[in-house]
N, C-alpha and C positions, 0 to 999 in steps of 0.2 A: 504494500500500500504506500503510495507516494506521500510526501509531506503535505501536498495540497488536499488530498483526500482525508488525511488525518485531521487537518485543520478545519475542514468544513463540517466534520462530524463531532468536533470537540464540544464539550459543555461550556467552554468559555473561550474568548478570543485568545489566539496565540499571536502576539504582536510580532511583526516582521520588520527588520531594518530595510532601508532602501539605499542603494548605491548608484550614484550617477557619475559616470566617468567620461569626460570630454564629449558630452552629448551635443549633437548638431542637427538642426532641421532647417531646410530652406524651402520656400515656396517661390518657384521661378527664380528671379534674381535676388529676392529678398531673403536675408538670413533671419529667421524667427528666433532660433536658439543657436548660440555659438559657443562651443568649447565649455559647456557648463558641467562643473564637477561639484558634487556635494555628497557627504555621507550623513544619513539620517538614522539615528539609533532606534531600536525597537521601543515602542511606547512613547516616542517623542512627538510633540506637536510643533510643527514647523510652518511658518507663514512665508509664502512667496509674495514679496511686496514690491510694488513698482507701478508706474503709470500705465494707462491703457496702451496696448501695442508693444509692450516691452518683452513679451514672450512667456508670461506667466501661465496663461491658459494652455498654450501650445505645449509647454513642458509637462503640465498635468496630464494632457491627452496622450503624450508620449509614454508616461508612466503607466497610464491606464491601458494602453494598447489601442486607443482609438486612432492614433497616428503612428506611422512608422518613422524611425529616425534615419538619418543619412549617414551619420558617423557616431562613434562612441559606443557606450555600453550601459545598459540598465540592468540591475539585479535587485530582486526582492527576496529577502532572506538569503539563503545559500544558493538560489537559483538564478541564472541569467535568464532574463525574459526578453531582451531586445539587444540586437547588434546588427551591423550590416549583413551578417550571414545567418542570423537566427531571429525568429519572431514567434513569441508565444501569444496565442489568441487572448483577448481580454478576459473571456470567461474562465480561463485557466490560471489567471494571475493572482487570485485571492484578494482582489481589491474591491472596495465599495466606492462608487462614484456618485456624487451629488452635484447636480448642475445648478446654475444660477436661477433658472426659471422653474426648478423643482421637477419638471418633466413628468408629472403625474398623468396617468391614463384617464381621460375624462369619462370614458364609458365604463370604467370599472369602479366598484365600490372601494372604500378606503381599505378594507381588509384584503381585498383581492390585489390592490396596488402593492401592499406591503408583502403579501405572500408570493408575488410574481417571480421572485428569484429563488423560490424554494421548491420548485417542481420535482426535484429529485427526492424529496422527503416523503412524498405522498400527500394526498389532499388533506386528510385529517391532521396529520402531524404538522403540515405547513400552516394550516389554520391556527393550530394551537400556538405555534411559534410566533405567528403574526399577531395574535391577540396579546401575547405576553409583551411583545415589543410596543404595541399601542398602549398597553397599560402603563408601561414604563414612561411613555410620553404623556400620560394623562389623557389619552384619547380613546379609551376602551368604549366609551358611550357613542363614539362616532364610527364604529366599525362598519356599519351598514349604510353610512352616508356616502355621497359622491363628492369629489373634490370641489366642485363649484359651490357646494353648500357650506364650505369651511372658510374661515378667515385666512388671511395671508400667513399669520403665525402658525395656525393649525396645519395649513398645507406644508409649511416648512418642516414641521415636526413629523408629518406623515412621510415626507421625502427622506428625512433622517432615519426614521424607523425602517423604511424599505432598504436603506443603504446598510444599516448595521445588523439587520436580522439574520443574514447569512454568516454573521460573525467574521467579517473580513480581517485579515491581519493588517491591512493598510486602508485608511479612509482618505479619499481624495475629494476635496470640496472646492468648487469654483464659485467665488463670490457668493457664498450661501446666504448672506444677510443683506445684500445690497437692495433688494426689492421691498424691504420693510421700512416703516417710518421709524424715526429715531428712538422713540420710547419703546416700541415693540422690539426693535433691533437689539437694544440693550438687554431686555429680558430673555429673548430667544437665544441670544449669543451666550448668556450665562448658563442657560439650560443646556445648550449644546455642549459647552465646555465640560459641564458636570457629567454629561452622558459619556463623552469621549474619555474622560478620566475613569469613569466607572467600568466601561468595557475594556479599557486598556489598549485599544488599537493605536498603531502609529497613525498620525494624521498630518496631511499636507494640505494647507488651506491657502487658496489664492485670494488676495485682497489688494486694493489700492489705498486702503485707509490705514495710515500709520498708527493711529490710536487703537484701532481694532487689533492690529498685529501686536501691539504692546500689551494689550489686555489678555490675549489668549495664548500667545506662543511661548514655548520654551526657548526657541531660537527663531530668528528672523533672517531670511535670505533676501537681500536687496538686489533687484535686477534693473538693468538699464540696457536697452537696445539688444536684448537677447542674451546678455552676459551677466554672470554673477559679479557684483561689485564688492560685496562684503556680506559675510554671514557670521552671526554671533548672538549672544544674549542681548536683550533689550538694553541692559545697563551698558554693555560693551559698545553697542552701536551708538547710543546716546552720548556717552562720555568720551569715546575714542573712535569717532567715525573715520573711515579710510580717506574720505575726500569731502569736498564741499557738497557734492550731490547727496551723499548719505546724511550729512549734517542737516541739510535743508529738508530731507525726507521726514525727519523726526521732529523738526521744530522750525518755526519761522526764524529767519536769520537776518541780521544786518551785516552786509558785506562792506568792510572798511579797508581801503587800500593803505598799505604802509610800506616803509622801506627799512630794512635791517641795517643799523649802524652800530658797530662795536658791540654786537650781541643784543641790541635792543631794537624792537620794532617800533618805529616812530611814525605817528600819523595823526589824523584829526582828533582822536580820542586820547592822545597822550602816548606814553611809553609803556611797552610791555616786553618782558623778558622773552627772547626768541629761543626756541630749541636749538641744540647744538647742530651745526651744519647748515642752518638757514642763512641765506645771503640774498642780497638784492631785494626785489619787490616781492611782497607777500600780501596775503589777504587775511584779515581778521574776520572771524565769524562770531558775532555777538548776539546772543538771544535777547529778545525784548525785556525779559525779566531780570537779565543780568545788569541792567542799567538802572541807577538810582539817582535821586536828587541829592545834592550836597550843598554845603555852605558856599556863599559867594566867594569868588577868587580861589577856591580850593579844587576846582575841577575844570571841565570844558564848558565854555559859554555856549548857550543854545537859545533858540527862540521857538515858542510854541506855534505850530502851524494849525493844528487841530487837536481837540481833546474831547473824547466821548466816554461817558460812564458805561461800564459793562458789569453791573452788579457790584461785586466786592472789589473790583479793580477798574482802572481807567486805561483806555487805549489813547496814547498820545503820540503825535507825529511832530518831530522837531527838525528845525533847520540848523545845521552845524557847519561852520566854515570849513571848507576843504572837502565836503561831501557833495557829490552831484545829485544824490537822491536823499529823500528825507529819512531820518532815523526813527524807527518805530520803538516805542517804549511801553511797557506794561507796568503801571504804578499800582501798588497795593497799599491800602490803609493810609493813603495820603490825600490831602485835598486836591481836587482837580484844578490844574493851573488854567488860567484864562488864555484864550487865543491871543497871540501877540506878546505874551509875557516873556520876559528875559529871565533865564535861570541858569544854574550850573548843574552838570551831570558828571557821573563817574561810572566807569565800567568795572565790574568785579573781575580782577585779573585771574582768579581761580576758575571762572566760568568762560573765559575767552579761548576760542579755538583758533589755531593759526595754520595756514597752508601756503605752500609756494604758489606764486601767481599762476603758473602753468597748470596747477591742479584745478583751478577755477575754469580756465579755458578748456580743459579736457572734458 
């Protein structure tokens, strides 16, 4: 009996690792995925993060077997599932796939949607397993309903139940929360995360929302133009981004040009110690919350262009000499300055990121 047959009949999910080695996929002259390599541990939740068109969904489809790769290798557990010389069909890969639009069959009842992938178990056994999955989602009372009778959040949970009921070793989810409103998205996302932790499957989730990735992932893989830019924990990517692109992915940034002189980066916001080896022109990345007001003549002079209250904080745009664009600041617990007011600001050196200028151009 193969690993895949043992896994399908197991009483609980057997999480499988996923190995991606130099994976490439092109459509005509366009490279959708280029030289992508990543190791995902069994039971790990990884988010593929990046803007639309960066190759996230294509990579997910390559793992699922919906698309064939052009170069590289994909392995799930100890088994190679895709290479230029070998292709394992999707139904043999032991993965659950959840699409952005849920892809429920409108003509089937909820329970039949969930039991659709359990035909090998026999009708009664499949129904029992499907009912158990719906009960876990809090949807047992809707077993005989049709998808159009459910809310968006309920449809999402039905799609999740259908994906996990075969107990896949790997769950693949393509923008699973994007079609929900903000309040429902938060609740359903938390539910989904709890279920993924409960069943213990490895999960790879596509999203373009950095906050969402930070909330649910053990690790985040940031993509750009089909390539992996950086992968790591949320703390690592936030505190030590590989370049300006990654820094701006996780936070709004003020980009401040500076020049390194005798080990110090000197620019419109003052002097900051430069890392060893930095020379010439550099770019400071300064988060809006890393800038604070200070006493007159003890910081950088600035003039208020716009100030708007945002609940517990204020969004302020400042004009600073030497900067071509306005400086965005988030002030907390302080009186909102008036438009046109003159004031002094200071950037917290501990929160300033610095990159060579060519990193910004790249």
